[in-house]
C-alpha positions as CSV (number, residue, x, y, z in Angstrom):
1,A,0.0,0.0,0.0
2,Y,1.1,3.5,-0.6
3,G,0.5,6.6,1.5
4,I,-1.3,7.2,4.8
5,V,-5.0,7.4,5.4
6,N,-5.7,10.5,7.6
7,E,-9.0,10.9,9.4
8,V,-10.0,14.5,10.0
9,T,-12.8,15.9,12.0
10,A,-15.1,18.8,11.1
11,G,-13.2,22.1,11.3
12,E,-9.8,20.5,11.2
13,D,-7.3,21.7,8.6
14,V,-5.6,19.1,6.4
15,V,-3.1,21.7,5.0
16,D,-2.5,25.4,5.7
17,Q,-2.0,28.1,3.2
18,D,1.7,29.1,2.7
19,Q,3.1,25.9,4.3
20,A,5.7,23.9,2.5
21,S,4.2,21.2,0.3
22,D,5.4,17.6,0.9
23,A,2.3,15.5,-0.2
24,L,-0.7,15.4,-2.3
25,Y,-4.1,14.2,-1.1
26,L,-7.0,12.2,-2.4
27,V,-10.4,12.6,-0.7
28,L,-11.7,9.1,0.2
29,E,-14.7,10.2,2.2
30,G,-16.4,13.4,3.4
31,E,-16.3,17.0,2.2
32,L,-13.6,19.6,2.5
33,A,-13.5,23.4,1.9
34,V,-10.7,25.1,0.0
35,L,-10.0,28.5,1.6
36,R,-7.8,31.3,0.2
37,Y,-7.1,34.1,2.6
38,G,-10.0,32.9,4.7
39,K,-12.6,32.9,1.9
40,E,-14.0,29.6,0.6
41,T,-13.3,29.1,-3.1
42,A,-14.2,25.5,-3.6
43,R,-15.5,22.2,-2.1
44,L,-13.8,18.8,-2.5
45,T,-15.6,15.5,-2.2
46,K,-14.8,11.8,-2.8
47,H,-12.3,11.0,-5.5
48,L,-11.1,14.6,-5.9
49,S,-7.5,15.5,-5.1
50,F,-5.5,18.5,-3.9
51,G,-1.9,19.4,-3.3
52,E,-0.6,18.2,-6.7
53,M,1.1,21.4,-7.8
54,G,2.8,22.0,-4.5
55,L,4.3,18.5,-4.4
56,L,5.2,18.2,-8.1
57,L,6.5,21.8,-8.5
58,G,7.9,22.4,-5.0
59,Q,5.5,25.3,-4.4
60,R,4.1,26.4,-1.1
61,R,0.4,25.7,-0.4
62,T,-1.8,28.2,-2.1
63,A,-4.8,27.5,0.1
64,T,-6.0,26.0,3.4
65,V,-8.1,22.8,3.1
66,R,-10.5,22.3,6.0
67,A,-12.9,19.4,6.7
68,I,-16.5,20.4,6.6
69,V,-17.6,17.0,8.0
70,Y,-15.7,14.0,9.2
71,S,-13.4,13.1,6.3
72,R,-10.8,10.6,5.3
73,V,-7.9,11.6,2.9
74,L,-5.1,9.5,1.4
75,E,-1.8,11.4,1.8
76,L,0.9,10.5,-0.8
77,G,4.3,11.9,-0.4
78,Q,7.2,12.0,-2.9
79,T,8.6,8.8,-1.3
80,D,5.3,7.0,-2.0
81,L,5.3,8.2,-5.6
82,D,8.9,7.1,-6.1
83,R,8.2,3.7,-4.6
84,M,5.1,3.2,-6.7
85,L,7.1,4.1,-9.9
86,A,9.8,1.5,-9.0
87,E,7.4,-1.2,-7.9
88,E,4.3,-0.7,-10.1
89,P,5.2,1.5,-13.1
90,A,1.9,0.9,-14.9
91,R,-0.1,2.1,-11.8
92,A,2.3,5.1,-11.4
93,A,1.9,6.0,-15.1
94,V,-1.9,6.1,-14.6
95,L,-1.5,8.3,-11.5
96,Y,1.0,10.7,-13.2
97,G,-1.3,10.9,-16.2
98,T,-4.2,11.9,-14.0
99,L,-2.0,14.4,-12.2
100,A,-1.0,15.9,-15.6
101,E,-4.7,16.3,-16.5
102,C,-5.3,18.0,-13.2
103,L,-2.4,20.4,-13.7
104,A,-3.5,21.1,-17.2
105,E,-7.0,22.0,-15.9
106,Y,-5.6,24.3,-13.3
107,V,-3.5,26.1,-15.9
108,T,-6.4,26.3,-18.4
109,V,-8.9,27.7,-15.8
110,G,-6.3,29.7,-14.0
111,R,-6.7,27.9,-10.7
112,S,-4.0,26.6,-8.5
113,S,-4.0,23.5,-6.3
114,P,-3.7,24.0,-2.5
């Protein structure tokens, strides 16, 4: 298995704006709010991800992500991605392809990933 499943309670922050980025996240359950400078800009639900740009490009977090209700998120760090690439290159290729699509969408719509 890759990554760590984190359980977060309502009101708990998963990541904070301006902190260093060392992981990306996939929402497994629940609902989270994306906050930029304290203002909600989006909601994230099951199967959506966040933190891709920070991890892959070495950027600081552009937003805070806070649980609206009890939620579970899968945290994948660079070590997890490197291990997946070595152990399961086909699975890693699918993941990196999905991340590339997410990044392309962010660039196209002018958004940035927390």
